[in-house]
Structure formats: structure tokens, C-alpha cells
N, C-alpha and C positions, 0 to 999 in steps of 0.2 A: 652896452646892449641892456634892456629892461628885462625883468623876471618875466614877463609876458613873451617878449621874443624869444627868450631862452626856451621857455616851455614849447612854444611853437616849434621851433627849431627842433628839439627832441621829439616832439610828437612826429614830425616830418621823418625824422631819422628813424625812429622805430618802425614807422610803416614800411621802410624799404628793407629792414634786416631780414634776412632769411635763414640765418644760421641758428639752429635750436639751441646750441650751447650759449650762445650770447643771449638769447630770449631767457632761457632758463635763469641765467645769472641775473638779468634784470629783474625777473619775477622774484628771485630770493631778495633782492635789494628791496622790492616793494613791499614785500611781506614783513620785513624787518621793522617798517615804519621809521626809518632812520631820516632824519632831517639834516644831519652834518656829515661830512665825510670823515671827521675824525671819530664819530661814533661807531664807524665799521670796524670790524677785525681786519687785522693785517691781511688774512686770508682773503675775506671779501673783496678788499681794496685790490689786491693782487688780480683777482678774477675779473674785476671790472676793467682794470688797466689792460689785461689780456684781451678782453673783448673789444676794446677801443683800437689795440693794435691789429686786430683782425680786420676790423673796419676801415683802418688806415691802409692795408693791404689790398682793399677792394672786395673782400668777403662780404658782399651784401647785395641787396636787390635795388634796382633803380625805381625811381617813383613812378615813371611811365610804366614799367612792368606791373607794379603793384596795382596801380589804378586801372590798367587794362583787365586784370583778372577780377578786381571788384566790379567793373562794369557789366563783365559777363555773367554776374550772378542774376 
């Protein structure tokens, strides 16, 4: 998978996330301007892993639901 595909997949995934905790952790990561995983603190890495585990459990919003809400605006 090329970098553009990875980015697009992440964007699609991010649109579906409804858990504010996960979004806050991603925002923290964005604010750090870190380009590599190994530049993150162990705490940041653990929080990101926790966020992905929540998503793996199905704690997120489906693409259709997000798009439906956006169309109603």
C-alpha cells in the first residue's frame, strides 16, 4: 500500500470515530508534530494502542452514519 492510500484510509477511519477519548489522543499526537512512532513517549504509544483496541472492539461510527449526518447539515 502506498503512502497516499494509507493516508486516505486513515482519513476515512477518522471520519467514523465518535469516541472523544480517541479523538483527543489523536489530536495530542497531531500537536506533537511527530513523524515517527519511536519519537513518541511510551505513554503516548500506549494511549494510541488503547485507542486502536477500542476501535477493534467496534467502538466507532460507521461511514454511512457520518455521511448521513453531514448531508443533513
